[in-house]
SEGU-952431 format. One record per residue: chain; x, y, z of N, C-alpha, C, O in turn; residue number from 0; residue in one letter. Coordinates in steps of 0.1 Angstrom, whole numbers. Example, Ala and Ser with C-alpha at 12.3 -4.5 7.8 and 13.67 -1.06 7.14 Angstrom:
// residues 2
PT/A/132/-57/78/123/-45/78/132/-33/78/142/-33/85/0/a .
PT/A/128/-22/71/137/-11/71/129/0/79/134/11/80/1/s .
// end
This chain:
// residues 96
PT/A/290/-737/1120/285/-729/1136/272/-743/1139/262/-745/1131/0/m .
PT/A/275/-749/1149/257/-755/1149/252/-750/1163/259/-749/1173/1/k .
PT/A/238/-745/1160/231/-738/1176/221/-745/1179/212/-738/1183/2/p .
PT/A/220/-762/1177/218/-769/1188/217/-771/1200/208/-777/1206/3/d .
PT/A/233/-766/1206/230/-774/1217/235/-757/1226/238/-756/1238/4/r .
PT/A/235/-746/1217/234/-734/1229/215/-733/1227/209/-723/1231/5/p .
PT/A/210/-742/1223/191/-735/1219/186/-750/1233/176/-752/1239/6/l .
PT/A/197/-755/1232/191/-770/1242/193/-764/1258/186/-766/1268/7/i .
PT/A/209/-755/1256/213/-748/1271/205/-741/1272/201/-740/1283/8/a .
PT/A/197/-729/1262/187/-715/1266/175/-719/1268/167/-710/1272/9/s .
PT/A/169/-735/1265/156/-732/1272/160/-743/1287/151/-742/1296/10/v .
PT/A/167/-747/1289/175/-751/1304/169/-737/1309/158/-733/1313/11/l .
PT/A/179/-732/1308/182/-720/1312/168/-713/1318/165/-712/1330/12/f .
PT/A/161/-709/1305/147/-702/1305/134/-714/1316/125/-712/1324/13/l .
PT/A/140/-723/1309/128/-730/1320/131/-730/1342/123/-731/1351/14/a .
PT/A/142/-729/1340/152/-732/1357/150/-717/1359/144/-717/1369/15/a .
PT/A/152/-708/1355/148/-691/1360/136/-690/1362/134/-690/1374/16/g .
PT/A/121/-690/1353/118/-693/1356/106/-700/1366/98/-695/1374/17/l .
PT/A/108/-714/1364/102/-722/1375/116/-714/1392/109/-711/1401/18/g .
PT/A/123/-712/1393/124/-703/1404/120/-692/1405/116/-691/1416/19/v .
PT/A/118/-680/1396/107/-670/1400/93/-673/1400/85/-666/1408/20/i .
PT/A/87/-684/1393/79/-685/1401/74/-701/1413/63/-705/1417/21/i .
PT/A/88/-704/1416/89/-714/1429/83/-708/1440/74/-710/1448/22/g .
PT/A/96/-693/1436/96/-687/1448/87/-675/1445/92/-664/1446/23/y .
PT/A/68/-678/1441/63/-661/1438/52/-662/1453/55/-668/1463/24/c .
PT/A/43/-657/1453/36/-655/1461/27/-642/1455/31/-630/1453/25/h .
PT/A/14/-648/1454/4/-637/1450/-10/-637/1444/-19/-638/1452/26/g .
PT/A/-13/-636/1431/-28/-634/1435/-36/-639/1416/-43/-629/1416/27/s .
PT/A/-38/-643/1409/-47/-644/1403/-59/-640/1405/-67/-642/1415/28/t .
PT/A/-63/-630/1388/-80/-628/1391/-83/-629/1375/-77/-621/1367/29/n .
PT/A/-93/-639/1370/-99/-637/1357/-113/-633/1359/-120/-636/1369/30/f .
PT/A/-116/-625/1351/-132/-624/1348/-139/-625/1335/-138/-617/1325/31/t .
PT/A/-145/-634/1335/-152/-632/1322/-165/-631/1323/-174/-635/1330/32/a .
PT/A/-161/-621/1309/-179/-617/1305/-180/-615/1296/-174/-622/1288/33/s .
PT/A/-193/-602/1290/-202/-605/1276/-202/-588/1278/-205/-582/1288/34/y .
PT/A/-199/-585/1268/-191/-585/1258/-173/-590/1257/-167/-580/1262/35/p .
PT/A/-166/-596/1254/-159/-599/1255/-149/-587/1258/-139/-591/1264/36/f .
PT/A/-149/-577/1256/-137/-563/1253/-140/-562/1272/-134/-553/1278/37/a .
PT/A/-146/-569/1277/-152/-567/1295/-145/-571/1299/-140/-566/1309/38/g .
PT/A/-138/-591/1291/-128/-597/1301/-116/-592/1312/-107/-584/1308/39/s .
PT/A/-115/-596/1322/-105/-592/1332/-88/-602/1331/-86/-614/1334/40/i .
PT/A/-82/-597/1329/-67/-607/1335/-59/-597/1341/-54/-586/1337/41/l .
PT/A/-61/-608/1358/-50/-599/1368/-38/-607/1371/-38/-614/1381/42/h .
PT/A/-31/-605/1365/-20/-614/1375/-12/-603/1388/-11/-591/1385/43/i .
PT/A/-9/-607/1397/-5/-598/1406/7/-607/1412/5/-617/1418/44/d .
PT/A/24/-603/1408/31/-620/1414/39/-607/1414/41/-597/1406/45/m .
PT/A/46/-615/1435/58/-616/1445/66/-621/1446/64/-629/1456/46/n .
PT/A/78/-623/1443/93/-637/1442/105/-626/1452/113/-618/1448/47/t .
PT/A/103/-631/1467/117/-624/1476/119/-635/1477/113/-645/1475/48/t .
PT/A/134/-629/1484/147/-644/1481/154/-649/1470/150/-647/1458/49/g .
PT/A/162/-655/1472/171/-662/1456/166/-663/1444/172/-665/1433/50/p .
PT/A/151/-660/1448/145/-660/1432/147/-652/1427/148/-653/1414/51/g .
PT/A/150/-642/1431/149/-624/1426/160/-628/1416/160/-632/1405/52/v .
PT/A/172/-625/1428/188/-628/1418/187/-636/1414/185/-635/1402/53/l .
PT/A/186/-653/1420/188/-665/1405/178/-669/1395/180/-676/1385/54/g .
PT/A/165/-661/1399/155/-673/1387/164/-659/1376/170/-662/1366/55/g .
PT/A/161/-639/1383/163/-632/1368/179/-635/1359/182/-630/1348/56/l .
PT/A/190/-647/1371/201/-643/1364/202/-652/1352/209/-651/1342/57/l .
PT/A/188/-667/1358/191/-680/1346/180/-670/1333/177/-672/1321/58/c .
PT/A/178/-665/1338/163/-666/1329/171/-652/1317/166/-649/1307/59/t .
PT/A/184/-646/1324/191/-645/1311/204/-641/1304/209/-633/1295/60/a .
PT/A/208/-653/1315/217/-662/1306/209/-671/1297/214/-674/1286/61/v .
PT/A/197/-675/1300/190/-685/1289/180/-672/1277/175/-675/1267/62/g .
PT/A/181/-660/1282/182/-655/1271/183/-656/1254/178/-659/1243/63/v .
PT/A/196/-650/1259/209/-645/1260/217/-653/1250/219/-650/1238/64/v .
PT/A/223/-671/1259/222/-682/1252/208/-689/1238/208/-700/1231/65/l .
PT/A/199/-677/1239/184/-679/1225/184/-674/1218/176/-675/1209/66/l .
PT/A/198/-663/1219/195/-648/1210/210/-657/1202/207/-659/1191/67/v .
PT/A/221/-661/1206/227/-664/1202/228/-677/1193/237/-679/1185/68/w .
PT/A/213/-690/1200/217/-694/1188/208/-690/1172/212/-694/1161/69/a .
PT/A/199/-683/1174/192/-682/1166/204/-672/1153/203/-673/1141/70/f .
PT/A/214/-663/1160/229/-661/1153/232/-672/1147/233/-672/1134/71/i .
PT/A/234/-682/1155/240/-696/1151/237/-701/1135/244/-703/1125/72/a .
PT/A/220/-701/1143/213/-713/1127/218/-699/1117/229/-698/1113/73/a .
PT/A/207/-686/1114/210/-677/1103/226/-678/1100/227/-678/1088/74/i .
PT/A/240/-679/1105/249/-683/1096/249/-692/1093/258/-695/1085/75/v .
PT/A/237/-704/1099/248/-722/1092/241/-718/1083/247/-718/1072/76/s .
PT/A/224/-712/1081/222/-713/1069/225/-709/1055/223/-714/1044/77/q .
PT/A/232/-695/1059/236/-689/1051/249/-693/1045/255/-690/1034/78/i .
PT/A/254/-704/1058/267/-711/1047/262/-720/1042/269/-720/1032/79/g .
PT/A/252/-731/1041/245/-744/1037/244/-731/1017/250/-735/1007/80/r .
PT/A/237/-721/1017/228/-711/1005/243/-711/1000/243/-715/988/81/w .
PT/A/260/-708/1004/268/-697/1000/276/-710/995/284/-710/985/82/m .
PT/A/274/-718/1001/289/-727/999/278/-739/983/268/-745/985/83/s .
PT/A/288/-738/968/285/-745/962/282/-761/956/288/-770/963/84/s .
PT/A/274/-765/947/277/-779/947/293/-784/946/298/-793/952/85/e .
PT/A/299/-774/937/310/-780/938/318/-793/951/323/-804/953/86/d .
PT/A/313/-778/956/323/-782/971/317/-789/977/321/-787/989/87/d .
PT/A/306/-800/977/303/-808/982/309/-823/986/320/-827/985/88/r .
PT/A/305/-825/988/316/-845/991/301/-846/985/290/-841/986/89/p .
PT/A/313/-863/971/302/-868/964/295/-880/970/298/-882/982/90/t .
PT/A/287/-889/965/285/-894/971/283/-911/965/276/-913/955/91/e .
PT/A/288/-920/971/291/-931/961/276/-934/961/269/-934/971/92/r .
PT/A/270/-940/942/261/-949/943/264/-957/938/271/-957/927/93/l .
PT/A/256/-973/949/259/-987/948/246/-990/927/239/-985/919/94/l .
PT/A/256/-1002/932/250/-1004/916/256/-1016/923/256/-1027/917/95/e .
// end
């Protein structure tokens, strides 16, 4: 099982979902830096309306599912390589 295709698809779906959510977003951002740094504040207020709500959320959810699938596929692939012995692998011809 190769994890490369689900990983590429998950990145594309996550980027599309977050892009749609942020594209339809209207809100405000406030950043206050102060000394001491414990008094610094970052406030993000996002409101998304229209097709960005359902479409962006659906694309993001599909991307997360594909990312989990790619992670599990990578683990299974590494365990499969670890469990296979050296005798099962094809031998390479040596050039003389």
